[in-house]
C-alpha positions, 0 to 999 in steps of 0.5 A, a space after each residue: 472805332 465808331 464814335 456813336 455820333 456823326 462827326 463834321 468835316 471840321 471835327 474830322 480834320 481836327 482829329 486827323 491832325 492829332 498824332 494819336 489818330 490814324 484816320 477819321 471819317 464821319 462815323 469812325 476814328 482809328 487810333 495808331 497802334 503806338 497810341 493804343 500800346 502807350 494808352 494800355 501801359 499808362 492805364 496799368 499804371 493807374 492813369 485814367 482813360 480821359 487823362 490819357 486821351 487828353 494828354 495825347 492831344 485827342 480833341 475833347 469832342 471824343 471825351 463825351 459819353 465815356 468814349 475813352 473808357 470804352 475804347 480802353 476796355 475794348 483794347 484791353 480785351 483785344 490785348 488779352 485775347 490776341 496780344 498787343 501785336 494785333 494792333 499792328 494789322 488791319 482786321 476789319 471785315 477782311 475775314 468775313 468778306 473772304 469767307 463769303 466769297 468762298 461760300 458763293 463759289 461753293 454755291 455756284 459749283 453746287 448749282 452747276 452739278 448734275 443730280 447724280 453729282 449732287 447725290 454723291 457730294 451729299 453722301 460724301 459729306 454725310 460720310 465725312 461727318 460720320 467719320 468725325 463723329 466716330 473719331 471724336 466719339 460723338 453721338 450718332 447722327 439723328 439721320 443714321 440708323 442708330 438713332 431715331 427722331 421718333 419718340 420711343 416707348 419703354 416696353 416695360 412701362 407700356 400697358 399690355 
């Protein structure tokens, strides 16, 4: 989690010695999953975030700017959405990097296609989208014959 300010080497070393801290860099502190679980449990019993961090031995430098309160707020949201098991695995950046690599591979493959292959590919893509629209009863594509993007006038209300 970003601290909002740059930590010196001495501050990073102090944080790394804390049993609740998994790793620390100049701009980020990562807490252990065990500490996150314990902090959430203590918070539900009514203990303040600052007290939880202080009793865990987290240096006072992180208790600035309501750091503990915002950390617990984020962890509660994660636990509510994904469960506390989410704390056991790494999630930073991996999904986005993999998706970007797949997108680049698709772009390279598309660039290598001939014009006829590109036309067939795009027609298949449109056909697949139309199938999905029919299957889930979605409105037709604005590019299909069933709908026109041009403004239509009502014949009954138009002056004759």
